[in-house]
C-alpha positions in Angstrom: -27.9 1.9 -28.3 -25.5 1.4 -25.3 -25.0 2.3 -21.7 -21.9 1.2 -19.8 -19.4 1.9 -17.1 -15.7 1.4 -16.5 -14.5 1.2 -12.9 -11.6 0.5 -10.6 -11.8 -1.0 -7.1 -9.9 1.3 -4.8 -9.3 -1.6 -2.3 -8.1 -4.4 -4.6 -6.9 -2.6 -7.7 -9.2 -4.7 -9.9 -10.7 -3.1 -13.0 -14.0 -3.9 -14.6 -16.3 -3.0 -17.5 -20.0 -3.6 -17.7 -22.1 -2.8 -20.8 -25.4 -3.4 -22.4 -27.0 -2.7 -25.8 -29.9 -3.3 -28.1 -27.2 -4.6 -30.5 -26.0 -8.2 -30.4 -22.8 -9.3 -28.7 -21.9 -5.8 -27.4 -19.3 -7.0 -24.9 -17.3 -8.7 -27.7 -16.7 -5.4 -29.4 -16.8 -2.8 -26.8 -15.2 -3.9 -23.5 -11.5 -3.9 -22.7 -9.4 -4.1 -19.5 -5.8 -4.9 -18.5 -4.6 -5.8 -15.0 -2.5 -3.0 -13.5 -3.3 -0.6 -16.4 -7.0 0.2 -16.6 -10.3 -0.4 -18.3 -11.9 1.0 -21.5 -15.3 1.0 -23.2 -15.4 1.9 -26.8 -18.9 2.3 -28.1 -21.4 4.2 -30.4 -20.7 3.3 -34.1 -18.0 1.2 -32.5 -14.3 1.1 -33.4 -12.9 -1.8 -31.3 -9.3 -0.8 -32.0 -9.7 2.2 -29.7 -9.9 -0.1 -26.6 -6.4 -1.8 -27.0 -4.9 1.5 -28.1 -6.1 3.3 -25.0 -4.7 0.5 -22.8 -1.4 0.7 -24.6 -1.2 4.4 -24.1 -1.9 4.1 -20.4 0.6 1.2 -20.1 3.2 3.6 -21.6 2.6 6.0 -18.7 -0.3 8.2 -19.8 -3.1 9.0 -17.5 -6.7 8.4 -18.5 -7.2 12.1 -19.6 -3.9 12.0 -21.5 -4.8 8.8 -23.2 -8.2 10.1 -24.3 -6.6 13.3 -25.6 -4.1 11.2 -27.6 -6.9 9.0 -29.0 -8.9 12.1 -30.1 -5.8 13.5 -31.8 -4.9 10.4 -33.8 -8.1 8.5 -34.5 -10.2 8.8 -37.7 -13.9 9.4 -37.4 -13.6 10.2 -33.7 -16.7 12.4 -33.9 -18.7 9.2 -34.1 -17.1 7.5 -31.1 -17.8 7.3 -27.4 -14.9 6.2 -25.3 -14.8 5.8 -21.5 -11.5 5.2 -19.6 -10.3 4.6 -16.1 -6.6 4.4 -15.1 -4.6 2.8 -12.3 -4.9 5.8 -10.1 -8.7 5.9 -10.4 -8.6 8.9 -12.7 -11.3 8.9 -15.5 -11.9 10.5 -18.9 -14.6 10.3 -21.5 -14.8 11.3 -25.1 -18.3 11.6 -26.6 -18.3 12.7 -30.2 -20.9 15.1 -31.5 -22.2 12.4 -33.8 -23.1 10.1 -31.0 -26.6 8.7 -31.5 -29.9 9.9 -30.0 -29.9 11.1 -26.4 -26.3 10.7 -25.3 -24.5 11.8 -22.2 -21.8 10.8 -19.7 -20.9 11.0 -16.0 -17.7 10.6 -14.0 -16.7 10.1 -10.4 -13.7 8.8 -8.6 -12.8 5.3 -10.0 -15.9 5.3 -12.3 -17.0 6.6 -15.7 -20.3 6.0 -17.4 -21.7 6.9 -20.7 -24.5 6.0 -23.1 -26.2 6.8 -26.4 -29.8 6.3 -27.7 -30.8 6.6 -24.0 -34.3 6.9 -22.6 -33.2 10.1 -20.9 -30.0 12.0 -20.1 -29.9 10.9 -16.4 -29.0 7.3 -17.1 -25.1 7.6 -16.9 -25.3 9.6 -13.7 -27.5 6.9 -12.2 -25.0 4.2 -13.3 -22.1 6.1 -11.7 -24.0 6.7 -8.5 -25.1 3.1 -8.4 -21.5 2.0 -8.5 -20.4 4.4 -5.8 -23.2 3.4 -3.5 -22.8 -0.3 -3.9 -20.5 -2.4 -1.6 -18.8 -5.8 -2.0 -16.9 -7.4 -4.8 -16.2 -5.3 -7.9 -18.5 -7.6 -9.8 -21.3 -7.0 -7.4 -20.9 -3.3 -7.8 -20.8 -3.4 -11.6 -24.1 -5.4 -11.6 -25.6 -2.9 -9.1 -24.6 0.0 -11.3 -26.1 -1.5 -14.5 -29.3 -2.3 -12.6 -29.4 1.4 -11.5 -29.0 2.5 -15.1 -31.8 0.2 -16.2 -34.1 1.5 -13.4 -33.3 5.1 -14.4 -34.7 4.3 -17.9 -31.8 2.5 -19.7 -32.0 2.7 -23.5 -34.8 4.1 -25.5 -35.6 0.6 -26.6 -35.1 -2.9 -25.0 -31.5 -4.1 -24.3 -30.6 -7.4 -25.9 -27.0 -8.1 -25.0 -24.7 -7.4 -22.0 -21.4 -8.3 -20.6 -19.1 -7.9 -17.6 -15.3 -8.2 -17.7 -13.0 -8.1 -14.6 -9.2 -8.2 -14.5 -6.9 -8.6 -11.4 -3.2 -9.3 -11.2 -3.0 -12.0 -14.0 -2.8 -11.5 -17.7 -6.2 -12.8 -18.5 -9.7 -11.7 -17.4 -10.6 -13.4 -14.1 -14.3 -13.0 -15.1 -15.6 -12.4 -18.6 -19.4 -13.0 -18.7 -21.5 -12.3 -21.7 -25.1 -12.6 -22.9 -24.8 -12.0 -26.6 -28.6 -12.0 -27.3 -31.7 -12.4 -25.1 -35.4 -11.6 -25.5 -35.4 -11.3 -21.7 -33.2 -8.9 -19.7 -29.5 -9.6 -20.6 -28.3 -7.7 -17.5 -30.2 -10.1 -15.3 -28.8 -13.0 -17.2 -25.3 -11.7 -16.5 -26.3 -11.2 -12.8 -27.4 -14.8 -12.6 -24.1 -16.0 -14.3 -22.1 -13.9 -11.8 -23.9 -15.4 -8.8 -22.8 -18.8 -10.1 -19.3 -17.8 -11.1 -18.3 -15.6 -8.2 -17.8 -18.5 -5.7 -15.6 -20.4 -8.2 -13.5 -17.4 -9.4 -10.6 -18.0 -7.0 -10.5 -21.7 -7.9 -10.3 -21.0 -11.6 -7.3 -18.7 -11.0 -5.6 -21.3 -8.8 -6.1 -24.0 -11.4 -4.2 -21.8 -13.9 -1.4 -20.8 -11.5 -0.8 -24.2 -9.8 -3.3 -27.0 -10.4 -1.6 -29.1 -7.7 -3.1 -26.8 -5.1 -6.5 -26.4 -6.9 -9.8 -27.7 -5.4 -11.5 -30.6 -7.0 -13.8 -29.9 -10.0 -16.9 -31.2 -8.3 -18.2 -33.0 -11.4 -19.1 -36.6 -11.9 -15.9 -38.8 -12.3 -13.7 -36.3 -10.3 -12.4 -38.2 -7.3 
């Protein structure tokens, strides 16, 4: 019921996760990222605790493959879980348990890992990974392009209803965390629209947090 990717921008060191599902609020349960450490998607009969655990393992010095190996060794019901990980070197790793739902598969490349379950076909994750690698521009633009490529390749077996995109960069909070928790339309396109609006303001929101004295005006009525 999900397809997703985790990715690292080789130029900036940003990490991102983009995900969609037929289930509601998928990004609230399944997407995790930490600046300077990596990004994780924990999906398929989801255990949200696996995301922070994988990030903690990588923060302690483990690579993405080592972190996934440790997760598999210590986690209960891991045969039901699908976990995608990218670390701060761009190395990736994926665990897809044999009890993953429906058509499930995965794909990896430098700085990107994609996986899915209950897919329309087994080519969707490869299309997502290739879509990311072919795209240019801001990491957010590339994440959107990758998700659109997955949708064009068939996406889920049924309609997607929720989606999200999370990006981290240098600070302790996500610099972008956009979600569509339910839509009868295409939630991926809803996220894309939100990103088009948010992207020009992203730097200003960071500046307001770091030093509001140097921040641009809010551009709203009453703001002189």
